N, C-alpha and C positions, 0 to 999 in steps of 0.2 A: 504494500500500500504506500503510495507516494504522499507524503505529508506536505510537500512543497518547501521543506526546509533544505537549505544548502549546507553541506558539511564544511566546517571551518577548522583551521589550525591556529592556535593562539601563540604568538611569538613576539619577542622584542626585536625591533629593528631601528636603525638610525631614523630620526625624524624626517630627514630629507627623503629617504626611501619610502617611509610611511605616507608622506604627502603625495608622492607619485602614485603609489598603489591605491590609495583612497580616491584620488581624483580620477583615476582610470576605471574605478568600480571593481577593482580586484580585491579590495580589503575594506574593512570597517574598523572604526575605533570603538571598542566595546565600552559601554557605560560603566562608570565607577572605576575603582582601582583593581587591576588584575595582576596577578603574579604568574610567572611562567618560567620554566627552566630551559625552554627552547629559545634560541637567540641567534641573530645575525649581527656581527660586529664588522664595521668597515673602518679601517684606519684613515681612509681618504674622506670620510664624512666628518663634518665639523660640528654637528649638532648632537644633542642628547638623544637617548633612545626613548621610544614609546612602544606601548603594547598595542598590537593590532590583531584582528581576527582575519586571517587570510582565507578568502573564499576558495574552496577546492573545485577544480574543474580540469578538463583534459589539457588545457594550455597553461595551467598555473605555474608549473615548475619552469617551463621555458620562459614565460613572461617575467618571472621573478629573477631568473638568471640574467636576462637581457637588461632588466632595470638596474641590477647591481652593477653590471659592466658600464652601462650608460652613465650612472652616477660617478663611477671611478674616472671615466674619460672626461666628463664635464668638469670635475674638480681638479684636474691636473693639467697645467699649461704645457703644451707640446713637449712631451718627454722624449728622450733618446729611445730608439727602438728596443734597447735591452734594459732600460731603466724601469724599476718597479713603480707602479702607480700607487701601491700600498698593499695592504693585506685584507683579505676577506676571511672572517672566521665564522664558522657555523657550529652551534652547540645544540644537540638534540639527543634522541634516544639511541642514535648510532655513535655517539661520542662527541669529541671536540676536535675539529680539524682547522688548521690555519693554512691558507693558501696565498702565495704572492700573486698579485695581479699585474700583468705586463700589458703593453699595448697590443700584443699578439694573442692574448688570452681569449679563448672562444667561449661562447655561451654554453656549449656542450661541456666544457671543462668545469664551469661554474655549476651547471646542472648536476654533474657527477658529485661535486662537493656537497651540494644540498641534498641529493638523493642518499648519499652515504651517511648523513648526519640527521637532519631534521625529518626527511621524508622516508627514512628507512622503515621497511615493513617488519 
């Protein structure tokens, strides 16, 4: 029986990333204070973290990976091809992984990081 409810995952993300995800309709800010042990940390983000409810769908993981890379590239002034843009960390039921982000990092590599940690079955 379909109740019409969309499955979500609650996690902490940089405010800049939350703003993008909420404005695109991929996440909501839950009412009240929420705590969670799942988190995405980006050293290239300059704002504090906020808790969001990320809406689950077939495109969620890819969209989240592309949004993380877009934020990294936007926050870094024309780096050298081998220069790190920063680090992306993901903490979830699959553990804690820290990954350097380079100009040539692909969305698929970020998806793998997220799938290995937060979205691990």
